[in-house]
N, C-alpha and C positions, 0 to 999 in steps of 0.2 A: 428565441428561446435562451432561457437564462444560463447562467454560465456556473462550471465550480470554479472554485480557485484555490489555490495552495498559498495559504497564509506567508502574509510578510511580515519579520521581524527586524528589527534595527539594534535598537537602543539596549535592548536586555542584553546581549553578547559584546555591551561596548570594551568592557574590561576581560573579556576569557583570554587565557592564555592559548594561542594555537602557534601551531609549526605547520608550515606549509611544506611543500614531497612536490614530486614531479607526478602526476596524473596522467591515466592514460584515458585515452579519446573514448568515445562511445563509438559501440559496433552495434550496426543495427542486425538483428538478427531474423531476417527476411526469408533465408530458404528453413528446408527442414533440417537438414544436413546444420546449418548455425544457432538453431532454435532447439538443439536437440538437447535434451537434459533440463531445460528450462520451461518444459510446457506445464509443469503446475505454476508456471507465474501466469496471470492472467489481467484482463481489462474488467474491471465493473462497470457495467451500462448501468447509471443511476438515473431512473423515472426519466428517462428522455433529455434530460436537463444538461451532462455533461458525463464523464467519466473521473475515476480512480484504477489505482492499481492494487491487486490483492494478489496473495499468493496461498497455497492450500497447505497444510501442516498437519492434517489430516485429510482421508478420502471426505468427509463431509465437513471438513472446518475449512473456512477460509480467515485467513489474518490482514488487517488493512488499517487504516485512520479512522480512527470514532469522525472527524468532523466530516467526511465524506457521507455519513448518516444523517446529515441537516440540512434544510433549504437554507441558502444564504442569505436568500431575501425576507423570509419569514422568520428564521430562524429555529422552525418546527423538524422535527422529526420525520423522516422522509420515511414513506410506508415500504417495508423492504420487500413487500412482493412487486415493487417497479424497481427491484435490484436483480441484475442479471450477471452473471459471473460467465465467464468467455474464457475458459482454458486456453493458454497458448494462442490467443489471436492473434491471425496474422494475415495478411493481402486479404481479407472480407469472410475468412472461414475459422473456427475454431477446434481445437481438440475435443472440447466435450462442452457444452451450453447446460448450465444449471442456473434454477430461480431460488430465491431463498426465502427458506424456511422461516428461520429466526434470527434477530440480530441484538448482541449483547455487547455494549459500550462498556468499559470501568466504569467502576461507581464513584469514580471521582473525577472525572471529566466532565468540562464544565464550558458548555460551548459558547454561549452568554457571557464566557468568564471573560479579564481582563489576557493581554496576548503575552503572555508570562511564560516561566520557566514550566510552574505545575500546569499551565493549559497541554504544553508539548508531551512532558513526560507520561502524562493520562491520555493522550491522543492513541488509542489502540481501541482495535474492535474485532468481534469474531462475528463472523455470520456462517449459519448452519445451512448446509444447501438442503433442498428435500428429496434430493436423492444423492447419494454417496458416489465419486467419480474413481469406478475402477477401472482403470486402464491401462493397458500394461506399457502404454508408453506415455503416461503422467505417474508421476512419482513423488509424493508430499514432501517437503521439504521438514528435515527438523531444525529446531532450534538451540540456539545457544545463550546462556545467560551472562557470558563473563567477557567484558572487553575491556581494553586498554588503549591509555593516549598513543598515539605512533603505530596502531595497529593497520594492516594493509587490508581494505574492505573490498566490495563492489556492490554494485548496486545494477537491478533489471528494472526495469520501467517504461510506461508509456509516457505521453506529454502531449503537448498542443500540436507540437511538429513532427511527431513519430504516433500519431494513433493507431494506424493501421499495419505496427509490429513493437514490438518492443525492441530496447537498445540495451545493450551491457557495456557498463563502466569496472572493467576488470579489476581496473587497481585505482583507489583514492585513498585518503587517509582518516582514521579518528583523528582528530584535531585535539580534541580533549573531552571532555566527561563533566558537566557541568549541571550541578542542581536534578539529577534525574535525567538529564536528556545528554546526548550526544552530537556534539557541533563535528561536523565531517566536509570534507573538500569535493563530496560526490555531485556531480552533475543534474540537477534534477529542475522542474519547470510544470506547469500549470499540467495536470491527468499524472504526475508524478505519486499524489497523494497517497499514502498506503504502500508504496512501493516496497519490497525486502529490501533491507542491507545485507549483504552477506559475508562470513568469513571464509576463507579459502584457508583454515590450516589442516582441517581432517583430511580425511579421503574423499567428501563429499561436499559440496557447500552449506552452510548453514547460516539460517535467519538469525542475525544479533540485532538487529532494530529494523523499523517502518517510518519510512518517510512521514514528515510531519508539518514540515513547513522550510523557507528557505529564508535567508536574511544575507544581513553584509558586515564584515568585520574588517575593519581596516580600508573598506573601497574594494573589499574583495568576497566577491560570492561565495555562501556556504552553505549547506542543508545542516536542517534539524533532525531528527530522527529520538523516539522514545529509547531511551534503555531499558529491554526486557528485561532485567535481573528482577526487579518486585513485579512492575505492574503485570507482567504476562502471567504470572502465578495468581495473582488476583483477580484477574480476568476469567480465567479459566475455575477458579473457585465459582464464580459468580455461573458459568455459564454451567458447570454442573451441577449445581443447587438450582436448576430451573429459571434464573432470571433472563431477562430480556423482554423484548417484545414477538409477538408469533404471528407469523400470517395465518389465517382462518384455514384455508383450504390450499392444492398444491390447484397451478393451474391447470386445464383442460388439455390443453397443448402448448407446447413450447412456442413463446412468440418469438424467440432468437429466429425459428424458422420461416417470421413472416419477416423479421427483419433482416436478416442475410443480407439481402441486395438495397439495405437502407442505412447503413453506418455514416452517411452523410447528414443524416437528418439529426444524429447527437450533436449536439454545439461540442467544440474544442475548449476543454478548461484551460 
């Protein structure tokens, strides 16, 4: 079974100005108490080939990375009817299971293009769910479109070594903003694609970026994310104009129910 991959960048960041801070370690959100407030982050199972991470920004909208919607082997767009959002997935169960009705990628995203800043800054997508998630324990996140170098942020993500429960890195740094992307010290790995990066400046966490790729600067690992200040507005306009690809009909039954005990069949990206 093919795997999904988090793209790796190197030379594009060779001269990026960065500052290294002391980051917090990953905390596994494996219990109900640990995961409370983070249930709107979920695992995206993609056509039985792997998974990404996504987050609700409205009862019917999941924000994720655009490259998650493409088959790495062929470059073709993955049929969104084969993408399932598992809100709050941990230890074999989710707080809600939803299939995708429509997928909208940023109009300027080019999956087959060069691995450069342009690809990262437009690497964002919206998934419209067949049915909104209206659950008292699942609250969509707001987005914040302004960030600055040195800002302390966090990330909640799944990954190849933490596929059955998300992990929170509460404190990592925005090391630089460059060409419409954020360079951060957040800890990401295969499966973290599309994971939300959060600001903790307000009363509640707000999404400031979406994980796109990992890279190296001066021999140190960094993560790259989309600076949402421009791309999110463009993406929402595309969504509201009726753009994107649609699923013809809703599944007759939740295939998640058939797969709840077969999570191991999904390749770990």
